[in-house]
Every structure is written in C-alpha cells, then in structure tokens.
DSSP file (Angstrom, degrees, kcal/mol; ACC not computed):
  #  RESIDUE AA STRUCTURE BP1 BP2  ACC     N-H-->O    O-->H-N    N-H-->O    O-->H-N    TCO  KAPPA ALPHA  PHI   PSI    X-CA   Y-CA   Z-CA
    1    1 A M              0   0    0      0, 0.0     2,-0.2     0, 0.0    33,-0.1   0.000 360.0 360.0 360.0 153.8   83.2   90.7  105.9
    2    2 A C     >  -     0   0    0      1,-0.1     4,-1.8    31,-0.0     5,-0.1  -0.683 360.0-108.5-117.8 168.9   84.8   87.3  106.0
    3    3 A R  H  > S+     0   0    0     -2,-0.2     4,-2.7     1,-0.2     5,-0.2   0.874 117.0  57.1 -61.6 -39.2   87.9   85.5  104.6
    4    4 A Q  H  > S+     0   0    0      1,-0.2     4,-2.4     2,-0.2    -1,-0.2   0.896 106.8  49.2 -62.1 -39.7   85.8   83.4  102.3
    5    5 A G  H  > S+     0   0    0      2,-0.2     4,-2.4     1,-0.2    -1,-0.2   0.894 110.8  50.1 -65.0 -39.8   84.3   86.6  100.7
    6    6 A A  H  X S+     0   0    0     -4,-1.8     4,-2.5     2,-0.2    -2,-0.2   0.902 110.7  49.9 -65.0 -40.9   87.8   88.1  100.3
    7    7 A L  H  X S+     0   0    0     -4,-2.7     4,-2.7     2,-0.2     5,-0.2   0.921 111.0  48.6 -63.9 -44.0   89.0   84.9   98.6
    8    8 A Q  H  X S+     0   0    0     -4,-2.4     4,-2.2     2,-0.2    -2,-0.2   0.903 111.7  49.8 -62.6 -40.9   86.0   84.9   96.3
    9    9 A A  H  X S+     0   0    0     -4,-2.4     4,-2.1     2,-0.2    -2,-0.2   0.916 112.2  47.8 -63.7 -42.7   86.6   88.6   95.4
   10   10 A A  H  X S+     0   0    0     -4,-2.5     4,-2.5     1,-0.2    -2,-0.2   0.917 111.8  49.2 -65.2 -43.2   90.3   87.9   94.8
   11   11 A L  H  X S+     0   0    0     -4,-2.7     4,-1.2     1,-0.2    -1,-0.2   0.877 109.3  52.9 -64.1 -37.3   89.6   84.9   92.6
   12   12 A K  H  < S+     0   0    0     -4,-2.2     4,-0.5    -5,-0.2     3,-0.3   0.920 110.3  47.9 -63.8 -42.7   87.0   86.9   90.6
   13   13 A L  H >X S+     0   0    0     -4,-2.1     3,-1.4     1,-0.2     4,-1.2   0.935 111.6  49.9 -61.1 -45.8   89.6   89.6   90.0
   14   14 A L  H 3< S+     0   0    0     -4,-2.5    -1,-0.2     1,-0.3    -2,-0.2   0.675  97.7  68.7 -70.0 -17.0   92.2   87.0   88.9
   15   15 A S  T 3< S+     0   0    0     -4,-1.2    -1,-0.3    -3,-0.3    -2,-0.2   0.704 104.0  44.1 -73.6 -17.1   89.8   85.4   86.5
   16   16 A H  T <4 S-     0   0    0     -3,-1.4     2,-0.3    -4,-0.5    -2,-0.2   0.838 129.4 -26.1 -94.0 -39.1   90.0   88.5   84.4
   17   17 A R  S  < S-     0   0    0     -4,-1.2    -1,-0.4     0, 0.0     2,-0.3  -0.973  73.0 -78.8-165.4 169.8   93.7   89.2   84.3
   18   18 A A        -     0   0    0     -2,-0.3     2,-0.3    -3,-0.1    33,-0.1  -0.579  44.1-171.3 -81.0 141.1   96.9   88.7   86.3
   19   19 A Y        -     0   0    0     -2,-0.3    33,-0.4    -5,-0.0     2,-0.1  -0.912  21.8-117.4-127.5 155.7   97.6   91.0   89.2
   20   20 A S     >  -     0   0    0     -2,-0.3     4,-2.3    62,-0.3     5,-0.2  -0.439  36.3-105.2 -81.7 167.0  100.6   91.6   91.5
   21   21 A V  H  > S+     0   0    0      1,-0.2     4,-2.6     2,-0.2     5,-0.2   0.923 122.6  50.3 -58.0 -45.1  100.3   90.8   95.2
   22   22 A Q  H  > S+     0   0    0     61,-0.3     4,-2.7     1,-0.2    -1,-0.2   0.888 108.5  51.7 -63.8 -39.5  100.2   94.6   95.9
   23   23 A E  H  > S+     0   0    0     59,-0.5     4,-2.7     2,-0.2    -1,-0.2   0.920 111.7  46.2 -64.0 -43.3   97.4   95.1   93.4
   24   24 A I  H  X S+     0   0    0     -4,-2.3     4,-2.7     2,-0.2     5,-0.3   0.930 112.6  51.0 -63.8 -44.3   95.3   92.3   94.9
   25   25 A R  H  X S+     0   0    0     -4,-2.6     4,-2.1    -5,-0.2    -2,-0.2   0.930 113.3  45.2 -57.4 -46.7   95.9   93.7   98.4
   26   26 A D  H  X S+     0   0    0     -4,-2.7     4,-2.3     2,-0.2    -2,-0.2   0.900 112.9  49.9 -64.9 -42.4   94.9   97.2   97.3
   27   27 A K  H  X S+     0   0    0     -4,-2.7     4,-1.2     2,-0.2    -2,-0.2   0.906 112.0  47.2 -66.2 -41.2   91.8   96.0   95.5
   28   28 A L  H  <>S+     0   0    0     -4,-2.7     5,-2.1     2,-0.2     4,-0.2   0.896 111.7  51.0 -67.0 -39.0   90.6   93.9   98.4
   29   29 A A  H ><5S+     0   0    0     -4,-2.1     3,-1.5    -5,-0.3    -2,-0.2   0.895 107.3  53.8 -63.3 -39.5   91.2   96.8  100.8
   30   30 A A  H 3<5S+     0   0    0     -4,-2.3    -1,-0.2     1,-0.3    -2,-0.2   0.788 103.3  57.1 -65.8 -26.8   89.2   99.1   98.5
   31   31 A K  T 3<5S-     0   0    0     -4,-1.2    -1,-0.3    -3,-0.2    -2,-0.2   0.482 127.8 -99.3 -82.5  -2.4   86.3   96.6   98.7
   32   32 A G  T < 5S+     0   0    0     -3,-1.5     2,-0.2     1,-0.3    -3,-0.2   0.513  75.0 140.8 102.0   5.4   86.3   97.0  102.5
   33   33 A Y      < -     0   0    0     -5,-2.1    -1,-0.3     1,-0.1    -2,-0.1  -0.595  45.9-130.6 -80.2 143.3   88.3   93.9  103.6
   34   34 A N    >>  -     0   0    0     -2,-0.2     4,-2.0   -33,-0.1     3,-1.5  -0.508  25.0-103.5 -91.8 164.1   90.7   94.5  106.5
   35   35 A P  H 3> S+     0   0    0      0, 0.0     4,-2.4     0, 0.0    -1,-0.1   0.797 119.2  61.1 -57.5 -30.7   94.3   93.4  106.6
   36   36 A E  H 34 S+     0   0    0      1,-0.2   -33,-0.0     2,-0.2    -3,-0.0   0.792 111.2  40.1 -67.7 -26.5   93.5   90.4  108.9
   37   37 A E  H <> S+     0   0    0     -3,-1.5     4,-0.9     2,-0.1    -1,-0.2   0.803 115.8  50.8 -86.3 -33.4   91.2   89.1  106.2
   38   38 A I  H  X S+     0   0    0     -4,-2.0     4,-2.6     1,-0.2     5,-0.2   0.908  99.8  61.4 -74.6 -43.7   93.5   89.9  103.2
   39   39 A S  H  X S+     0   0    0     -4,-2.4     4,-2.4     1,-0.2     5,-0.2   0.897 105.1  45.7 -56.4 -47.7   96.8   88.4  104.5
   40   40 A P  H  > S+     0   0    0      0, 0.0     4,-2.4     0, 0.0    -1,-0.2   0.868 112.7  52.5 -64.8 -32.4   95.5   84.8  104.7
   41   41 A V  H  X S+     0   0    0     -4,-0.9     4,-2.5     2,-0.2    -2,-0.2   0.926 109.2  49.1 -66.4 -44.2   93.9   85.1  101.2
   42   42 A I  H  X S+     0   0    0     -4,-2.6     4,-2.5     1,-0.2     5,-0.2   0.933 111.6  49.5 -59.7 -46.7   97.2   86.4   99.8
   43   43 A E  H  X S+     0   0    0     -4,-2.4     4,-2.7    -5,-0.2    -2,-0.2   0.915 110.8  50.1 -58.6 -44.7   99.1   83.5  101.4
   44   44 A Y  H  X S+     0   0    0     -4,-2.4     4,-1.7     1,-0.2     6,-0.2   0.925 112.4  46.7 -59.5 -46.7   96.5   81.0  100.0
   45   45 A L  H  <>S+     0   0    0     -4,-2.5     5,-2.1     1,-0.2     6,-1.3   0.869 113.1  49.2 -66.4 -37.3   96.8   82.5   96.5
   46   46 A L  H ><5S+     0   0    0     -4,-2.5     3,-1.0     4,-0.2    -2,-0.2   0.918 109.2  52.0 -67.2 -43.7  100.6   82.5   96.6
   47   47 A Q  H 3<5S+     0   0    0     -4,-2.7    -2,-0.2     1,-0.3    -1,-0.2   0.849 112.8  45.3 -62.2 -34.4  100.8   78.8   97.8
   48   48 A R  T 3<5S-     0   0    0     -4,-1.7    -1,-0.3    -5,-0.2    -2,-0.2   0.457 115.0-113.9 -91.7  -0.7   98.6   77.7   95.0
   49   49 A G  T < 5S+     0   0    0     -3,-1.0    -3,-0.2    -4,-0.4    -4,-0.1   0.610  81.1 123.4  82.4  11.3  100.5   79.7   92.3
   50   50 A Y  S   <S+     0   0    0     -5,-2.1     2,-0.4    -6,-0.2    -4,-0.2   0.781  77.1  43.7 -74.2 -25.4   97.6   82.1   91.5
   51   51 A L        +     0   0    0     -6,-1.3     2,-0.2    -9,-0.1    -2,-0.2  -0.982  62.5 159.3-119.7 130.9   99.9   85.0   92.4
   52   52 A N     >  -     0   0    0     -2,-0.4     4,-2.4   -33,-0.4     5,-0.2  -0.708  13.6-176.1-151.9  93.6  103.5   85.1   91.2
   53   53 A D  H  > S+     0   0    0     -2,-0.2     4,-2.7     1,-0.2     5,-0.2   0.871  83.7  53.8 -61.0 -39.4  105.1   88.5   91.1
   54   54 A A  H  > S+     0   0    0      2,-0.2     4,-2.2     1,-0.2    -1,-0.2   0.939 112.5  42.6 -63.6 -46.8  108.4   87.3   89.6
   55   55 A A  H  > S+     0   0    0      2,-0.2     4,-2.3     1,-0.2    -1,-0.2   0.906 116.2  48.1 -66.8 -41.7  106.7   85.6   86.6
   56   56 A L  H  X S+     0   0    0     -4,-2.4     4,-2.7     2,-0.2     5,-0.2   0.908 111.7  50.0 -66.1 -41.3  104.2   88.5   86.1
   57   57 A C  H  X S+     0   0    0     -4,-2.7     4,-2.7    -5,-0.2     5,-0.2   0.919 111.4  48.3 -63.7 -43.3  107.0   91.1   86.3
   58   58 A E  H  X S+     0   0    0     -4,-2.2     4,-2.4    -5,-0.2    -2,-0.2   0.915 112.2  49.8 -61.8 -43.2  109.1   89.2   83.7
   59   59 A F  H  X S+     0   0    0     -4,-2.3     4,-2.2     2,-0.2    -2,-0.2   0.937 113.7  44.3 -61.1 -47.8  106.2   88.8   81.4
   60   60 A L  H  X S+     0   0    0     -4,-2.7     4,-2.8     2,-0.2     5,-0.2   0.897 112.6  51.6 -67.0 -39.9  105.3   92.5   81.6
   61   61 A A  H  X S+     0   0    0     -4,-2.7     4,-2.3    -5,-0.2    -1,-0.2   0.930 111.5  47.6 -61.2 -44.9  108.9   93.6   81.2
   62   62 A A  H  X S+     0   0    0     -4,-2.4     4,-2.6    -5,-0.2    -1,-0.2   0.888 111.6  51.6 -63.0 -38.5  109.3   91.4   78.1
   63   63 A K  H  X S+     0   0    0     -4,-2.2     4,-2.1     2,-0.2    -2,-0.2   0.938 110.9  46.6 -63.5 -47.3  106.0   92.8   76.7
   64   64 A Y  H  X>S+     0   0    0     -4,-2.8     4,-0.7     1,-0.2     5,-0.7   0.881 113.6  49.0 -64.3 -37.2  107.1   96.4   77.2
   65   65 A I  H ><5S+     0   0    0     -4,-2.3     3,-0.9    -5,-0.2    -1,-0.2   0.922 110.6  50.5 -66.5 -44.0  110.5   95.6   75.6
   66   66 A R  H 3<5S+     0   0    0     -4,-2.6    -2,-0.2     1,-0.2    -1,-0.2   0.849 102.3  61.1 -63.0 -34.9  108.8   93.9   72.6
   67   67 A E  H 3<5S-     0   0    0     -4,-2.1    -1,-0.2    -5,-0.2    -2,-0.2   0.765  92.2-150.9 -64.5 -23.8  106.5   96.8   72.0
   68   68 A E  T <<5 +     0   0    0     -3,-0.9    -3,-0.1    -4,-0.7    -2,-0.1   0.887  64.5 107.5  53.2  45.4  109.6   99.0   71.4
   69   69 A K      < +     0   0    0     -5,-0.7     2,-0.3     1,-0.1    -4,-0.1   0.518  66.5  57.3-119.2 -15.2  107.9  102.1   72.7
   70   70 A Y        -     0   0    0     -6,-0.5    62,-0.2    62,-0.1     2,-0.1  -0.878  65.3-135.1-128.4 150.1  109.6  102.7   76.0
   71   71 A G     >  -     0   0    0     60,-3.5     4,-2.0    -2,-0.3     3,-0.2  -0.424  43.7 -93.6 -89.1 174.3  113.0  103.2   77.5
   72   72 A R  H  > S+     0   0    0      1,-0.2     4,-2.6     2,-0.2     5,-0.2   0.875 121.5  55.9 -58.1 -42.0  114.2  101.5   80.6
   73   73 A L  H  > S+     0   0    0     59,-1.9     4,-2.0     1,-0.2    -1,-0.2   0.901 110.0  44.3 -62.4 -41.6  113.2  104.3   83.0
   74   74 A L  H  > S+     0   0    0     58,-0.5     4,-2.6    57,-0.3    -1,-0.2   0.860 111.8  53.4 -72.3 -34.8  109.6  104.3   81.9
   75   75 A I  H  X S+     0   0    0     -4,-2.0     4,-2.3     2,-0.2    -2,-0.2   0.933 109.7  48.4 -63.3 -45.0  109.4  100.5   82.0
   76   76 A V  H  X S+     0   0    0     -4,-2.6     4,-2.4     1,-0.2    -2,-0.2   0.917 111.8  50.1 -60.1 -43.4  110.7  100.5   85.6
   77   77 A Q  H  X S+     0   0    0     -4,-2.0     4,-2.1     1,-0.2    -2,-0.2   0.918 110.0  49.6 -61.9 -44.8  108.1  103.2   86.4
   78   78 A K  H  X S+     0   0    0     -4,-2.6     4,-0.9     1,-0.2    -1,-0.2   0.896 112.5  47.8 -61.9 -40.1  105.3  101.1   84.9
   79   79 A L  H  <>S+     0   0    0     -4,-2.3     5,-1.6     1,-0.2     3,-0.3   0.870 109.3  52.7 -70.9 -36.1  106.4   98.0   86.8
   80   80 A K  H ><5S+     0   0    0     -4,-2.4     3,-1.7     1,-0.2    -1,-0.2   0.888 104.1  57.3 -63.9 -37.9  106.7  100.0   90.1
   81   81 A Q  H 3<5S+     0   0    0     -4,-2.1    -1,-0.2     1,-0.3    -2,-0.2   0.798 100.4  57.9 -63.0 -27.7  103.1  101.2   89.6
   82   82 A R  T 3<5S-     0   0    0     -4,-0.9   -59,-0.5    -3,-0.3   -62,-0.3   0.534 124.1-105.9 -79.9  -5.9  102.0   97.6   89.4
   83   83 A G  T < 5 +     0   0    0     -3,-1.7   -61,-0.3    -4,-0.3    -3,-0.2   0.635  67.1 148.9  96.1  15.5  103.5   97.1   92.9
   84   84 A F      < -     0   0    0     -5,-1.6    -1,-0.3     1,-0.1     2,-0.1  -0.533  47.2-113.6 -82.0 149.7  106.6   95.1   92.1
   85   85 A T     >  -     0   0    0     -2,-0.2     4,-2.3     1,-0.1     5,-0.2  -0.369  24.9-112.2 -76.6 161.3  109.7   95.4   94.3
   86   86 A V  H  > S+     0   0    0      1,-0.2     4,-2.6     2,-0.2     5,-0.2   0.891 118.1  52.5 -61.4 -40.7  112.9   97.0   92.9
   87   87 A D  H  > S+     0   0    0      2,-0.2     4,-2.2     1,-0.2    -1,-0.2   0.918 109.2  48.7 -62.4 -43.8  114.7   93.6   93.1
   88   88 A T  H  > S+     0   0    0      1,-0.2     4,-1.9     2,-0.2    -1,-0.2   0.906 112.8  48.6 -62.5 -41.6  111.9   91.8   91.2
   89   89 A I  H  X S+     0   0    0     -4,-2.3     4,-2.0     2,-0.2    -2,-0.2   0.923 109.8  51.0 -65.3 -45.2  112.1   94.6   88.5
   90   90 A E  H  < S+     0   0    0     -4,-2.6     4,-0.4     1,-0.2    -2,-0.2   0.900 110.4  49.1 -62.2 -41.1  115.8   94.4   88.2
   91   91 A R  H >< S+     0   0    0     -4,-2.2     3,-0.8     1,-0.2    -1,-0.2   0.894 112.2  49.3 -64.3 -38.3  115.8   90.6   87.7
   92   92 A A  H >< S+     0   0    0     -4,-1.9     3,-0.6     1,-0.2    -2,-0.2   0.822 110.3  50.9 -70.0 -30.4  113.1   91.0   85.1
   93   93 A L  G >< S+     0   0    0     -4,-2.0     3,-1.7     1,-0.2    -1,-0.2   0.380  76.2  99.1 -91.7   4.7  115.0   93.7   83.2
   94   94 A Q  G <  S+     0   0    0     -3,-0.8    -1,-0.2    -4,-0.4    -2,-0.1   0.776  77.9  62.4 -61.1 -23.0  118.3   91.9   82.9
   95   95 A A  G <  S+     0   0    0     -3,-0.6     2,-0.9    -4,-0.2    -1,-0.3   0.691  84.0  88.4 -74.9 -17.8  117.2   90.9   79.4
   96   96 A L    <   -     0   0    0     -3,-1.7    -1,-0.1    -4,-0.1    -3,-0.0  -0.720  64.4-168.1 -87.4 107.9  117.1   94.6   78.4
   97   97 A S     >  -     0   0    0     -2,-0.9     4,-1.7     1,-0.1     3,-0.3  -0.576  33.7-115.1 -91.5 157.7  120.6   95.6   77.2
   98   98 A P  H  > S+     0   0    0      0, 0.0     4,-2.3     0, 0.0     5,-0.2   0.836 117.2  59.3 -58.4 -32.3  121.7   99.1   76.5
   99   99 A C  H  > S+     0   0    0      1,-0.2     4,-2.4     2,-0.2     5,-0.2   0.905 103.3  51.0 -63.4 -41.8  122.1   98.2   72.8
  100  100 A D  H  > S+     0   0    0     -3,-0.3     4,-2.4     1,-0.2    -1,-0.2   0.899 109.7  50.3 -61.8 -40.6  118.4   97.3   72.7
  101  101 A E  H  X S+     0   0    0     -4,-1.7     4,-2.6     2,-0.2    -2,-0.2   0.903 110.4  49.2 -65.7 -40.9  117.4  100.6   74.2
  102  102 A L  H  X S+     0   0    0     -4,-2.3     4,-2.4     2,-0.2    -2,-0.2   0.913 111.6  49.3 -64.2 -42.8  119.5  102.5   71.7
  103  103 A T  H  X S+     0   0    0     -4,-2.4     4,-2.3     2,-0.2    -2,-0.2   0.913 112.0  48.6 -62.0 -43.7  118.0  100.6   68.8
  104  104 A T  H  X S+     0   0    0     -4,-2.4     4,-2.3     2,-0.2    -2,-0.2   0.924 111.7  48.9 -63.0 -45.3  114.5  101.3   70.2
  105  105 A A  H  X S+     0   0    0     -4,-2.6     4,-2.3     1,-0.2    -2,-0.2   0.903 110.5  51.5 -61.8 -41.4  115.2  105.0   70.6
  106  106 A W  H  X S+     0   0    0     -4,-2.4     4,-2.4     2,-0.2    -1,-0.2   0.914 109.8  49.1 -63.0 -43.5  116.6  105.2   67.1
  107  107 A R  H  X S+     0   0    0     -4,-2.3     4,-1.9     2,-0.2    -2,-0.2   0.919 111.0  49.8 -62.2 -43.9  113.5  103.5   65.6
  108  108 A L  H  X S+     0   0    0     -4,-2.3     4,-2.4     1,-0.2    -2,-0.2   0.912 112.3  47.5 -62.0 -42.3  111.2  105.9   67.5
  109  109 A C  H  X S+     0   0    0     -4,-2.3     4,-3.0     1,-0.2    -1,-0.2   0.884 108.7  54.6 -66.4 -38.4  113.2  108.9   66.3
  110  110 A S  H  < S+     0   0    0     -4,-2.4    -1,-0.2     1,-0.2    -2,-0.2   0.875 113.5  42.2 -63.3 -36.9  113.2  107.7   62.7
  111  111 A K  H  < S+     0   0    0     -4,-1.9     3,-0.2    -5,-0.2    -2,-0.2   0.901 121.4  39.9 -74.0 -41.4  109.4  107.4   62.7
  112  112 A R  H  < S+     0   0    0     -4,-2.4     2,-0.8     1,-0.2     3,-0.2   0.885 115.4  47.0 -79.2 -41.0  108.8  110.7   64.6
  113  113 A F     <  +     0   0    0     -4,-3.0    -1,-0.2    -5,-0.2     3,-0.1  -0.759  53.7 156.5-111.9  87.3  111.3  113.0   63.0
  114  114 A K  S    S+     0   0    0     -2,-0.8     2,-1.0    -3,-0.2    -1,-0.2   0.906  75.6  52.8 -72.9 -42.8  111.3  112.6   59.2
  115  115 A Q        +     0   0    0     -3,-0.2     3,-0.4     1,-0.2    -1,-0.2  -0.801  67.2 171.1 -94.9  96.3  112.8  116.1   58.7
  116  116 A R    >   +     0   0    0     -2,-1.0     3,-0.8     1,-0.2    -1,-0.2   0.612  60.6  78.9 -85.4 -12.2  115.9  115.9   60.8
  117  117 A E  T 3  S+     0   0    0      1,-0.2    -1,-0.2     3,-0.0    -2,-0.0   0.877  98.8  41.8 -64.3 -37.3  117.4  119.2   59.7
  118  118 A D  T 3  S+     0   0    0     -3,-0.4    -1,-0.2     2,-0.1     2,-0.2   0.462  88.0 120.4 -89.3  -1.8  115.1  121.3   61.9
  119  119 A L    <   -     0   0    0     -3,-0.8     2,-0.3    -4,-0.2    -3,-0.0  -0.421  47.1-158.5 -70.0 131.9  115.4  119.0   64.9
  120  120 A T     >  -     0   0    0     -2,-0.2     4,-2.2     1,-0.1     5,-0.2  -0.710  29.0-116.1-105.4 161.7  116.7  120.6   68.1
  121  121 A L  H  > S+     0   0    0     -2,-0.3     4,-2.9     1,-0.2     5,-0.2   0.868 116.3  56.3 -61.7 -36.3  118.3  118.8   71.0
  122  122 A Q  H  > S+     0   0    0      2,-0.2     4,-2.5     1,-0.2    -1,-0.2   0.909 107.3  47.9 -63.5 -42.6  115.4  120.0   73.2
  123  123 A Q  H  > S+     0   0    0      2,-0.2     4,-2.5     1,-0.2    -2,-0.2   0.933 114.7  45.8 -62.8 -45.4  112.8  118.4   71.0
  124  124 A L  H  X S+     0   0    0     -4,-2.2     4,-2.7     2,-0.2     5,-0.4   0.925 113.5  48.9 -63.3 -45.2  114.7  115.2   70.9
  125  125 A A  H  X S+     0   0    0     -4,-2.9     4,-2.5     1,-0.2     5,-0.2   0.896 113.1  47.2 -64.1 -41.0  115.3  115.2   74.7
  126  126 A R  H  X S+     0   0    0     -4,-2.5     4,-2.1    -5,-0.2    -1,-0.2   0.931 114.1  47.4 -65.6 -45.4  111.6  115.9   75.4
  127  127 A F  H  < S+     0   0    0     -4,-2.5     4,-0.5    -5,-0.2    -2,-0.2   0.955 121.7  33.6 -61.8 -53.0  110.5  113.2   73.0
  128  128 A L  H ><>S+     0   0    0     -4,-2.7     5,-2.1     1,-0.2     3,-0.7   0.860 115.9  56.7 -75.1 -35.4  112.8  110.5   74.2
  129  129 A G  H ><5S+     0   0    0     -4,-2.5     3,-1.5    -5,-0.4    -1,-0.2   0.890 103.3  54.3 -62.7 -39.7  112.8  111.6   77.8
  130  130 A N  T 3<5S+     0   0    0     -4,-2.1    -1,-0.2     1,-0.3    -2,-0.2   0.691 106.8  53.3 -67.2 -17.9  109.0  111.3   78.0
  131  131 A R  T < 5S-     0   0    0     -3,-0.7   -60,-3.5    -4,-0.5   -57,-0.3   0.299 124.7-101.1-101.0   8.3  109.3  107.8   76.8
  132  132 A G  T < 5 +     0   0    0     -3,-1.5   -59,-1.9     1,-0.3   -58,-0.5   0.706  68.4 148.8  87.4  21.8  111.8  106.8   79.5
  133  133 A F      < -     0   0    0     -5,-2.1    -1,-0.3   -62,-0.2    -2,-0.1  -0.662  46.1-113.9 -89.5 147.2  115.1  106.9   77.7
  134  134 A T     >  -     0   0    0     -2,-0.3     4,-2.2     1,-0.1     5,-0.2  -0.260  21.7-112.8 -75.0 162.1  118.2  107.9   79.7
  135  135 A Q  H  > S+     0   0    0      1,-0.2     4,-2.7     2,-0.2     5,-0.2   0.859 118.3  57.6 -61.6 -35.5  120.2  111.1   79.1
  136  136 A K  H  > S+     0   0    0      2,-0.2     4,-2.2     1,-0.2    -1,-0.2   0.927 107.9  45.6 -61.3 -45.5  123.1  108.9   77.8
  137  137 A T  H  > S+     0   0    0      2,-0.2     4,-2.5     1,-0.2    -2,-0.2   0.908 112.1  51.6 -63.8 -42.8  120.8  107.3   75.1
  138  138 A I  H  X S+     0   0    0     -4,-2.2     4,-2.5     1,-0.2    -2,-0.2   0.916 110.1  49.3 -61.3 -43.6  119.5  110.7   74.2
  139  139 A R  H  X S+     0   0    0     -4,-2.7     4,-2.6     2,-0.2    -1,-0.2   0.908 110.3  50.5 -62.4 -42.1  123.1  112.0   73.8
  140  140 A Q  H  X S+     0   0    0     -4,-2.2     4,-2.2     2,-0.2    -2,-0.2   0.910 111.5  47.8 -63.6 -42.5  124.1  109.1   71.7
  141  141 A I  H  X S+     0   0    0     -4,-2.5     4,-2.6     2,-0.2    -2,-0.2   0.926 111.9  50.5 -63.3 -44.1  121.1  109.5   69.4
  142  142 A W  H  X S+     0   0    0     -4,-2.5     4,-2.5     1,-0.2     5,-0.2   0.921 110.7  48.4 -60.4 -45.2  121.8  113.3   69.1
  143  143 A E  H  X S+     0   0    0     -4,-2.6     4,-1.6     1,-0.2    -1,-0.2   0.887 111.9  49.8 -64.5 -38.1  125.5  112.6   68.2
  144  144 A N  H  X S+     0   0    0     -4,-2.2     4,-0.7     2,-0.2    -2,-0.2   0.900 111.6  48.6 -65.1 -40.6  124.4  110.0   65.6
  145  145 A L  H >< S+     0   0    0     -4,-2.6     3,-0.6     1,-0.2    -2,-0.2   0.902 112.8  47.0 -67.1 -40.2  121.9  112.5   64.0
  146  146 A R  H 3< S+     0   0    0     -4,-2.5    -1,-0.2     1,-0.2    -2,-0.2   0.790 107.4  58.4 -71.4 -27.7  124.5  115.3   63.9
  147  147 A G  H 3<        0   0    0     -4,-1.6    -1,-0.2     1,-0.2    -2,-0.2   0.656 360.0 360.0 -76.6 -15.3  127.1  113.0   62.4
  148  148 A Q    <<        0   0    0     -4,-0.7    -1,-0.2    -3,-0.6    -2,-0.2   0.467 360.0 360.0 -88.2 360.0  124.9  112.1   59.4
C-alpha cells in the first residue's frame, strides 16, 4: 500500500466526521497501512488543519457538559477513549466547574428518583457513580436529600 492510498483513506474517514489523531492512526493501521505510511499522512493532515485534537476535545467536552448526562469522571473516560492526551483533556475541561457537576447530578436525581423516601445511599451511589460523578458529589447530593 502507498502513502497516497493512506491519505485518500484518511480523507474519506474525515469527510464523515471528525477524528482524533489516534483514531485516524488506528483506523489506517486496521486497513493495513504500516506506520511508515501513516506518519507522513498524519503530519500532512495536521499541517493543513484537518486534524486538531485540542479543538475536537474542547468541542466534545462542551457537548458532553451541555447534554447534562455525565459527571466529570465519565467525560474524561469518554475523551480518553477517543485518544486524547490527559493534558488536552484537562485544558478542555477547565470550563466544567464543580458547581455545574453538582447541578447536573441534582437534575438527574430529580428525574430518576421521584419517590425519595425509599432511596438508599447505595442506589444513589450506583446511579450517579455509573454516570461518572465523584464520591464527593454523591455525598453532597445524599446530604441534600436527607436534609429535605
């Protein structure tokens, strides 16, 4: 296989949706291209702005925050799965304040648990923990629910 074929494959992938550098690298490798063919293609795409991990990570982080379905831990996990570095993820998540996470957790609990009298800490922890909320947030929600 040649570099031109790898470039065409990468451009075809990018015509459908945005990918991270790691995702493009993995997809090209899965198609049978070797690292010597992939590296120049990645450089070409980066130079021309077709790949931009920082911008894509910021966009996805903002999208996940806007959806108000996930806590910080799950957002970080989702972004890591897309191949972003820890530094890139941390810069993208600077917009997510602990207050926002608490508000999101509270909204999710209000929708999920209409009858709060029977709610146990284990149920709450499992529900919020599976959505990526921290133990601190879970504790704050529990204390707020018990205080009402």
